[in-house]
Backbone as XML, in Angstrom:
<?xml version="1.0"?>
<chain id="A" units="angstrom">
  <residue number="1" name="UNK">
    <atom name="N" x="0.732" y="-1.246" z="-0.402"/>
    <atom name="CA" x="0.069" y="-0.230" z="0.566"/>
    <atom name="C" x="0.491" y="0.970" z="0.303"/>
  </residue>
  <residue number="2" name="UNK">
    <atom name="N" x="1.889" y="1.103" z="1.275"/>
    <atom name="CA" x="2.728" y="2.639" z="1.264"/>
    <atom name="C" x="3.856" y="2.415" z="-0.890"/>
  </residue>
  <residue number="3" name="UNK">
    <atom name="N" x="4.062" y="1.915" z="-0.823"/>
    <atom name="CA" x="4.125" y="2.173" z="-2.187"/>
    <atom name="C" x="3.490" y="2.258" z="-3.597"/>
  </residue>
  <residue number="4" name="UNK">
    <atom name="N" x="2.232" y="2.106" z="-3.658"/>
    <atom name="CA" x="0.985" y="2.526" z="-4.556"/>
    <atom name="C" x="0.209" y="3.814" z="-3.999"/>
  </residue>
  <residue number="5" name="UNK">
    <atom name="N" x="0.666" y="4.617" z="-2.579"/>
    <atom name="CA" x="1.108" y="5.766" z="-2.529"/>
    <atom name="C" x="1.649" y="6.910" z="-2.926"/>
  </residue>
  <residue number="6" name="UNK">
    <atom name="N" x="3.156" y="6.410" z="-2.775"/>
    <atom name="CA" x="4.160" y="7.029" z="-3.452"/>
    <atom name="C" x="4.049" y="7.477" z="-4.328"/>
  </residue>
  <residue number="7" name="UNK">
    <atom name="N" x="3.585" y="5.735" z="-5.833"/>
    <atom name="CA" x="4.569" y="6.287" z="-6.767"/>
    <atom name="C" x="2.875" y="7.288" z="-6.899"/>
  </residue>
  <residue number="8" name="UNK">
    <atom name="N" x="1.824" y="7.316" z="-6.397"/>
    <atom name="CA" x="0.203" y="7.375" z="-7.380"/>
    <atom name="C" x="1.005" y="9.385" z="-6.334"/>
  </residue>
  <residue number="9" name="UNK">
    <atom name="N" x="1.459" y="10.075" z="-5.601"/>
    <atom name="CA" x="1.644" y="10.817" z="-5.442"/>
    <atom name="C" x="1.920" y="11.764" z="-5.983"/>
  </residue>
  <residue number="10" name="UNK">
    <atom name="N" x="1.419" y="12.842" z="-6.111"/>
    <atom name="CA" x="2.399" y="13.992" z="-7.215"/>
    <atom name="C" x="3.677" y="14.305" z="-6.947"/>
  </residue>
  <residue number="11" name="UNK">
    <atom name="N" x="4.852" y="13.877" z="-6.133"/>
    <atom name="CA" x="6.335" y="13.671" z="-6.086"/>
    <atom name="C" x="6.295" y="12.972" z="-6.811"/>
  </residue>
  <residue number="12" name="UNK">
    <atom name="N" x="6.153" y="10.581" z="-6.275"/>
    <atom name="CA" x="6.176" y="10.642" z="-7.277"/>
    <atom name="C" x="5.963" y="10.323" z="-8.695"/>
  </residue>
  <residue number="13" name="UNK">
    <atom name="N" x="4.822" y="11.204" z="-9.086"/>
    <atom name="CA" x="4.816" y="11.107" z="-10.599"/>
    <atom name="C" x="5.999" y="12.032" z="-10.920"/>
  </residue>
  <residue number="14" name="UNK">
    <atom name="N" x="6.152" y="13.498" z="-10.585"/>
    <atom name="CA" x="7.330" y="13.715" z="-11.066"/>
    <atom name="C" x="9.113" y="13.274" z="-11.021"/>
  </residue>
  <residue number="15" name="UNK">
    <atom name="N" x="9.152" y="11.964" z="-9.899"/>
    <atom name="CA" x="10.366" y="11.596" z="-10.337"/>
    <atom name="C" x="10.296" y="10.741" z="-11.549"/>
  </residue>
  <residue number="16" name="UNK">
    <atom name="N" x="9.376" y="10.161" z="-11.839"/>
    <atom name="CA" x="8.598" y="8.837" z="-12.857"/>
    <atom name="C" x="9.781" y="9.524" z="-14.149"/>
  </residue>
  <residue number="17" name="UNK">
    <atom name="N" x="8.691" y="10.835" z="-13.653"/>
    <atom name="CA" x="8.712" y="11.689" z="-14.804"/>
    <atom name="C" x="9.909" y="12.161" z="-15.148"/>
  </residue>
  <residue number="18" name="UNK">
    <atom name="N" x="11.165" y="12.318" z="-14.831"/>
    <atom name="CA" x="12.049" y="13.226" z="-14.974"/>
    <atom name="C" x="12.730" y="11.982" z="-14.975"/>
  </residue>
  <residue number="19" name="UNK">
    <atom name="N" x="12.706" y="10.530" z="-14.391"/>
    <atom name="CA" x="13.569" y="9.690" z="-14.579"/>
    <atom name="C" x="13.230" y="9.069" z="-16.051"/>
  </residue>
  <residue number="20" name="UNK">
    <atom name="N" x="12.160" y="9.062" z="-16.633"/>
    <atom name="CA" x="11.595" y="8.584" z="-18.529"/>
    <atom name="C" x="12.248" y="9.844" z="-19.357"/>
  </residue>
  <residue number="21" name="UNK">
    <atom name="N" x="12.606" y="11.137" z="-18.849"/>
    <atom name="CA" x="13.517" y="11.813" z="-19.873"/>
    <atom name="C" x="15.018" y="11.381" z="-19.773"/>
  </residue>
  <residue number="22" name="UNK">
    <atom name="N" x="15.337" y="11.430" z="-18.564"/>
    <atom name="CA" x="16.991" y="11.526" z="-18.368"/>
    <atom name="C" x="17.628" y="10.760" z="-19.084"/>
  </residue>
  <residue number="23" name="UNK">
    <atom name="N" x="18.858" y="10.492" z="-19.867"/>
    <atom name="CA" x="19.821" y="9.608" z="-20.853"/>
    <atom name="C" x="20.429" y="9.077" z="-20.426"/>
  </residue>
  <residue number="24" name="UNK">
    <atom name="N" x="20.286" y="7.650" z="-21.119"/>
    <atom name="CA" x="21.517" y="6.748" z="-20.015"/>
    <atom name="C" x="22.711" y="7.144" z="-19.930"/>
  </residue>
  <residue number="25" name="UNK">
    <atom name="N" x="23.444" y="8.673" z="-20.047"/>
    <atom name="CA" x="24.690" y="8.855" z="-19.760"/>
    <atom name="C" x="25.538" y="7.896" z="-21.259"/>
  </residue>
  <residue number="26" name="UNK">
    <atom name="N" x="26.508" y="8.030" z="-20.179"/>
    <atom name="CA" x="28.099" y="7.334" z="-20.307"/>
    <atom name="C" x="28.110" y="5.495" z="-21.121"/>
  </residue>
  <residue number="27" name="UNK">
    <atom name="N" x="26.777" y="5.148" z="-21.017"/>
    <atom name="CA" x="26.444" y="4.231" z="-21.190"/>
    <atom name="C" x="25.678" y="3.747" z="-22.852"/>
  </residue>
  <residue number="28" name="UNK">
    <atom name="N" x="25.050" y="5.087" z="-22.899"/>
    <atom name="CA" x="24.433" y="5.371" z="-24.210"/>
    <atom name="C" x="25.602" y="5.395" z="-24.964"/>
  </residue>
  <residue number="29" name="UNK">
    <atom name="N" x="26.213" y="6.175" z="-24.962"/>
    <atom name="CA" x="27.173" y="7.127" z="-25.711"/>
    <atom name="C" x="28.605" y="5.838" z="-25.795"/>
  </residue>
  <residue number="30" name="UNK">
    <atom name="N" x="28.842" y="5.023" z="-25.160"/>
    <atom name="CA" x="29.322" y="4.031" z="-25.611"/>
    <atom name="C" x="28.598" y="3.046" z="-26.567"/>
  </residue>
  <residue number="31" name="UNK">
    <atom name="N" x="27.363" y="3.124" z="-26.135"/>
    <atom name="CA" x="26.602" y="1.618" z="-27.472"/>
    <atom name="C" x="25.806" y="2.231" z="-28.594"/>
  </residue>
  <residue number="32" name="UNK">
    <atom name="N" x="25.494" y="4.053" z="-28.347"/>
    <atom name="CA" x="25.340" y="4.222" z="-29.487"/>
    <atom name="C" x="25.926" y="4.774" z="-30.251"/>
  </residue>
  <residue number="33" name="UNK">
    <atom name="N" x="27.008" y="5.315" z="-29.487"/>
    <atom name="CA" x="27.993" y="6.703" z="-30.808"/>
    <atom name="C" x="29.184" y="5.801" z="-30.945"/>
  </residue>
  <residue number="34" name="UNK">
    <atom name="N" x="30.167" y="4.573" z="-30.207"/>
    <atom name="CA" x="31.219" y="3.937" z="-30.141"/>
    <atom name="C" x="30.393" y="2.602" z="-31.420"/>
  </residue>
  <residue number="35" name="UNK">
    <atom name="N" x="29.254" y="2.577" z="-30.744"/>
    <atom name="CA" x="28.733" y="1.148" z="-31.336"/>
    <atom name="C" x="29.221" y="0.048" z="-31.248"/>
  </residue>
  <residue number="36" name="UNK">
    <atom name="N" x="28.977" y="0.144" z="-29.298"/>
    <atom name="CA" x="30.048" y="-0.833" z="-29.401"/>
    <atom name="C" x="28.180" y="-1.620" z="-28.324"/>
  </residue>
  <residue number="37" name="UNK">
    <atom name="N" x="27.605" y="-2.720" z="-28.741"/>
    <atom name="CA" x="26.523" y="-3.761" z="-28.745"/>
    <atom name="C" x="26.730" y="-4.632" z="-27.346"/>
  </residue>
  <residue number="38" name="UNK">
    <atom name="N" x="27.713" y="-5.791" z="-28.237"/>
    <atom name="CA" x="28.142" y="-6.862" z="-26.955"/>
    <atom name="C" x="29.187" y="-7.542" z="-26.726"/>
  </residue>
  <residue number="39" name="UNK">
    <atom name="N" x="29.405" y="-7.560" z="-25.894"/>
    <atom name="CA" x="30.651" y="-8.480" z="-24.613"/>
    <atom name="C" x="30.431" y="-9.624" z="-25.836"/>
  </residue>
  <residue number="40" name="UNK">
    <atom name="N" x="31.624" y="-9.562" z="-25.956"/>
    <atom name="CA" x="32.608" y="-10.232" z="-26.553"/>
    <atom name="C" x="33.392" y="-11.931" z="-26.094"/>
  </residue>
  <residue number="41" name="UNK">
    <atom name="N" x="33.910" y="-11.632" z="-25.132"/>
    <atom name="CA" x="34.893" y="-12.391" z="-24.274"/>
    <atom name="C" x="33.495" y="-13.177" z="-23.730"/>
  </residue>
  <residue number="42" name="UNK">
    <atom name="N" x="34.443" y="-14.203" z="-23.554"/>
    <atom name="CA" x="33.178" y="-15.443" z="-22.531"/>
    <atom name="C" x="33.814" y="-15.443" z="-20.703"/>
  </residue>
  <residue number="43" name="UNK">
    <atom name="N" x="33.151" y="-15.593" z="-19.987"/>
    <atom name="CA" x="34.201" y="-15.924" z="-18.303"/>
    <atom name="C" x="34.230" y="-14.468" z="-17.357"/>
  </residue>
  <residue number="44" name="UNK">
    <atom name="N" x="33.975" y="-14.621" z="-16.333"/>
    <atom name="CA" x="34.143" y="-13.366" z="-15.648"/>
    <atom name="C" x="35.023" y="-12.192" z="-15.767"/>
  </residue>
  <residue number="45" name="UNK">
    <atom name="N" x="35.792" y="-13.121" z="-15.637"/>
    <atom name="CA" x="37.649" y="-12.227" z="-15.917"/>
    <atom name="C" x="37.397" y="-11.686" z="-17.020"/>
  </residue>
  <residue number="46" name="UNK">
    <atom name="N" x="37.568" y="-12.335" z="-17.745"/>
    <atom name="CA" x="37.647" y="-11.920" z="-19.782"/>
    <atom name="C" x="36.319" y="-11.005" z="-20.024"/>
  </residue>
  <residue number="47" name="UNK">
    <atom name="N" x="35.406" y="-11.059" z="-18.646"/>
    <atom name="CA" x="34.178" y="-9.619" z="-19.687"/>
    <atom name="C" x="34.592" y="-8.373" z="-18.594"/>
  </residue>
  <residue number="48" name="UNK">
    <atom name="N" x="34.964" y="-8.954" z="-17.609"/>
    <atom name="CA" x="36.179" y="-8.080" z="-16.956"/>
    <atom name="C" x="36.537" y="-7.045" z="-17.395"/>
  </residue>
  <residue number="49" name="UNK">
    <atom name="N" x="37.643" y="-8.171" z="-17.952"/>
    <atom name="CA" x="38.824" y="-7.296" z="-18.514"/>
    <atom name="C" x="37.970" y="-6.325" z="-19.943"/>
  </residue>
  <residue number="50" name="UNK">
    <atom name="N" x="37.428" y="-6.816" z="-20.466"/>
    <atom name="CA" x="36.814" y="-6.245" z="-22.013"/>
    <atom name="C" x="36.399" y="-4.962" z="-21.154"/>
  </residue>
  <residue number="51" name="UNK">
    <atom name="N" x="35.270" y="-4.889" z="-20.537"/>
    <atom name="CA" x="34.477" y="-3.782" z="-20.155"/>
    <atom name="C" x="35.163" y="-2.505" z="-19.677"/>
  </residue>
  <residue number="52" name="UNK">
    <atom name="N" x="37.353" y="-3.323" z="-19.517"/>
    <atom name="CA" x="37.917" y="-1.872" z="-18.474"/>
    <atom name="C" x="38.533" y="-1.405" z="-19.779"/>
  </residue>
  <residue number="53" name="UNK">
    <atom name="N" x="38.678" y="-2.610" z="-20.732"/>
    <atom name="CA" x="39.265" y="-1.577" z="-21.833"/>
    <atom name="C" x="38.359" y="-0.866" z="-22.460"/>
  </residue>
  <residue number="54" name="UNK">
    <atom name="N" x="37.148" y="-1.195" z="-22.273"/>
    <atom name="CA" x="36.168" y="-0.288" z="-23.200"/>
    <atom name="C" x="36.302" y="0.701" z="-22.104"/>
  </residue>
  <residue number="55" name="UNK">
    <atom name="N" x="35.957" y="0.860" z="-20.500"/>
    <atom name="CA" x="36.237" y="1.805" z="-20.187"/>
    <atom name="C" x="37.146" y="2.823" z="-20.011"/>
  </residue>
  <residue number="56" name="UNK">
    <atom name="N" x="38.443" y="2.798" z="-20.115"/>
    <atom name="CA" x="39.218" y="2.775" z="-19.962"/>
    <atom name="C" x="39.899" y="3.824" z="-21.735"/>
  </residue>
  <residue number="57" name="UNK">
    <atom name="N" x="38.954" y="3.679" z="-22.898"/>
    <atom name="CA" x="39.176" y="4.097" z="-24.130"/>
    <atom name="C" x="38.019" y="5.283" z="-24.107"/>
  </residue>
  <residue number="58" name="UNK">
    <atom name="N" x="36.956" y="5.502" z="-23.453"/>
    <atom name="CA" x="36.309" y="5.906" z="-23.014"/>
    <atom name="C" x="36.706" y="7.241" z="-22.931"/>
  </residue>
  <residue number="59" name="UNK">
    <atom name="N" x="36.978" y="6.932" z="-21.739"/>
    <atom name="CA" x="37.687" y="8.282" z="-21.042"/>
    <atom name="C" x="39.267" y="8.462" z="-21.393"/>
  </residue>
  <residue number="60" name="UNK">
    <atom name="N" x="39.710" y="7.709" z="-22.138"/>
    <atom name="CA" x="40.893" y="8.189" z="-22.743"/>
    <atom name="C" x="39.894" y="9.996" z="-24.055"/>
  </residue>
  <residue number="61" name="UNK">
    <atom name="N" x="39.666" y="9.323" z="-24.730"/>
    <atom name="CA" x="37.995" y="9.914" z="-25.395"/>
    <atom name="C" x="38.227" y="11.219" z="-25.179"/>
  </residue>
  <residue number="62" name="UNK">
    <atom name="N" x="37.691" y="11.597" z="-23.598"/>
    <atom name="CA" x="36.675" y="11.994" z="-22.903"/>
    <atom name="C" x="37.922" y="13.075" z="-22.789"/>
  </residue>
  <residue number="63" name="UNK">
    <atom name="N" x="39.048" y="12.545" z="-22.347"/>
    <atom name="CA" x="40.354" y="13.550" z="-22.095"/>
    <atom name="C" x="40.809" y="14.216" z="-23.415"/>
  </residue>
  <residue number="64" name="UNK">
    <atom name="N" x="40.595" y="13.117" z="-24.798"/>
    <atom name="CA" x="41.535" y="14.010" z="-25.707"/>
    <atom name="C" x="40.506" y="15.004" z="-26.573"/>
  </residue>
  <residue number="65" name="UNK">
    <atom name="N" x="39.138" y="15.193" z="-26.403"/>
    <atom name="CA" x="38.454" y="15.800" z="-26.412"/>
    <atom name="C" x="38.285" y="17.624" z="-25.822"/>
  </residue>
  <residue number="66" name="UNK">
    <atom name="N" x="38.512" y="16.995" z="-24.255"/>
    <atom name="CA" x="38.969" y="17.866" z="-23.389"/>
    <atom name="C" x="40.029" y="19.489" z="-23.941"/>
  </residue>
  <residue number="67" name="UNK">
    <atom name="N" x="41.489" y="18.400" z="-23.469"/>
    <atom name="CA" x="42.853" y="18.937" z="-24.295"/>
    <atom name="C" x="42.395" y="19.485" z="-25.472"/>
  </residue>
  <residue number="68" name="UNK">
    <atom name="N" x="41.360" y="19.298" z="-26.255"/>
    <atom name="CA" x="41.845" y="20.467" z="-27.723"/>
    <atom name="C" x="40.502" y="21.353" z="-27.586"/>
  </residue>
  <residue number="69" name="UNK">
    <atom name="N" x="39.369" y="20.848" z="-26.406"/>
    <atom name="CA" x="38.700" y="22.184" z="-26.567"/>
    <atom name="C" x="39.914" y="23.043" z="-25.160"/>
  </residue>
  <residue number="70" name="UNK">
    <atom name="N" x="40.344" y="22.835" z="-25.059"/>
    <atom name="CA" x="41.544" y="23.905" z="-24.194"/>
    <atom name="C" x="42.128" y="24.452" z="-25.154"/>
  </residue>
  <residue number="71" name="UNK">
    <atom name="N" x="42.779" y="23.767" z="-26.249"/>
    <atom name="CA" x="43.910" y="24.227" z="-27.292"/>
    <atom name="C" x="43.269" y="24.916" z="-28.120"/>
  </residue>
  <residue number="72" name="UNK">
    <atom name="N" x="42.050" y="25.433" z="-28.589"/>
    <atom name="CA" x="41.347" y="26.022" z="-29.447"/>
    <atom name="C" x="40.946" y="27.441" z="-28.805"/>
  </residue>
  <residue number="73" name="UNK">
    <atom name="N" x="40.856" y="27.144" z="-27.067"/>
    <atom name="CA" x="40.513" y="28.650" z="-26.178"/>
    <atom name="C" x="41.915" y="29.210" z="-26.428"/>
  </residue>
  <residue number="74" name="UNK">
    <atom name="N" x="42.885" y="28.965" z="-26.032"/>
    <atom name="CA" x="44.001" y="29.239" z="-26.096"/>
    <atom name="C" x="44.300" y="30.429" z="-27.005"/>
  </residue>
</chain>
């Protein structure tokens, strides 16, 4: 009953509305912009390494873009 009351309240409706319009953020960028849709490796350790490498690549790309923006301003 408490959950239903929270969902039907105005505050709950605002939270649901905000959640539905938020983008996926980093995961959306990796999936759609980088076209990385599927983990290819098998085994927990291999999957961890693959996700780790994808994350490093994403972070390096962000650092590179930030440096290029700073060079354009200077």
